[in-house]
C-alpha positions in Angstrom: 1.1 2.3 14.5 -1.6 4.8 13.6 -2.0 5.3 9.8 -4.0 8.2 8.2 -4.4 9.7 4.8 -5.0 13.1 6.5 -2.1 15.4 7.6 -3.4 15.6 11.2 -5.5 13.5 13.6 -8.3 15.1 15.6 -7.5 15.3 19.3 -3.8 14.4 18.7 -0.8 16.7 18.6 2.2 16.1 16.4 5.2 16.7 18.6 7.9 15.4 16.2 8.4 14.8 12.5 10.6 11.9 11.5 10.6 12.3 7.7 9.0 10.6 4.8 8.7 6.8 5.0 7.7 4.4 2.1 6.7 0.8 1.5 6.7 -1.0 -1.8 5.4 -4.4 -2.9 5.6 -6.0 -6.4 3.9 -9.3 -6.9 3.7 -11.4 -10.0 0.2 -12.4 -11.2 -0.1 -16.1 -11.9 -0.6 -16.8 -15.6 -3.6 -19.0 -15.0 -5.3 -16.4 -12.8 -4.5 -13.9 -15.5 -6.3 -16.1 -18.1 -9.4 -16.6 -15.9 -9.4 -12.9 -14.9 -9.4 -12.0 -18.6 -12.4 -14.3 -19.2 -14.2 -12.9 -16.2 -13.6 -9.4 -17.5 -15.1 -10.3 -20.8 -18.3 -11.8 -19.3 -18.5 -9.3 -16.5 -18.0 -9.5 -12.8 -15.1 -8.9 -10.5 -11.7 -10.5 -10.7 -11.2 -12.1 -7.2 -7.6 -13.2 -8.1 -6.5 -9.7 -8.9 -8.3 -8.3 -5.9 -6.6 -10.8 -3.6 -3.2 -9.9 -5.1 -3.8 -6.2 -4.7 -4.8 -6.7 -1.1 -1.7 -8.8 -0.4 0.6 -6.2 -2.0 -1.1 -3.3 -0.1 -0.6 -5.1 3.2 3.0 -5.8 2.5 3.6 -2.2 1.5 2.0 -0.9 4.7 4.0 -3.3 6.8 7.2 -2.1 5.2 6.3 1.6 5.7 5.2 1.0 9.3 8.4 -0.8 10.1 10.5 2.1 8.7 8.4 4.5 10.8 8.9 2.5 14.0 12.6 2.3 13.4 12.7 6.1 13.3 10.8 6.2 16.6 7.4 7.3 15.2 4.0 6.1 16.5 2.0 7.2 13.5 2.2 7.9 9.8 0.1 10.8 8.4 -0.6 12.1 4.9 -0.4 8.6 3.4 -0.6 8.3 -0.4 -1.4 4.9 -1.9 -0.5 4.2 -5.6 -1.2 1.1 -7.7 0.6 0.3 -10.9 1.1 -2.6 -13.3 4.7 -3.3 -14.4 6.3 -5.7 -16.8 5.0 -6.9 -20.1 1.2 -7.0 -20.5 0.9 -5.8 -16.9 2.2 -9.1 -15.5 3.2 -7.7 -12.2 1.3 -5.6 -9.7 3.0 -2.8 -7.7 1.7 -1.0 -4.7 3.6 1.9 -3.2 2.6 3.8 0.0 4.3 6.8 1.4 3.6 9.2 4.3 5.2 11.3 7.0 6.4 9.5 10.1 5.4 11.4 13.3 5.2 11.1 17.0 1.8 11.9 18.4 0.8 13.0 21.9 
């Protein structure tokens, strides 16, 4: 499955539109990782725990979106938008949503 944030792909022709497809992933952030991430944020540096969770959530969301596109007969998703949010009390859960237009390319 080809994924692109652009509405078209150079050298490819869109021959069929299959509609909007989406993928969502919500992952809880472990309380101990939250604690250590908070300390790291205070003293500076990157929070590897949150980065790993975001990457995992993004991969799940893309897999879900691509599966929906494949079920519709598409071989690509164009115009992809990726959104990140925290949900739950104190941002205790991470949510990633992806959406795009499923298409058939030639």
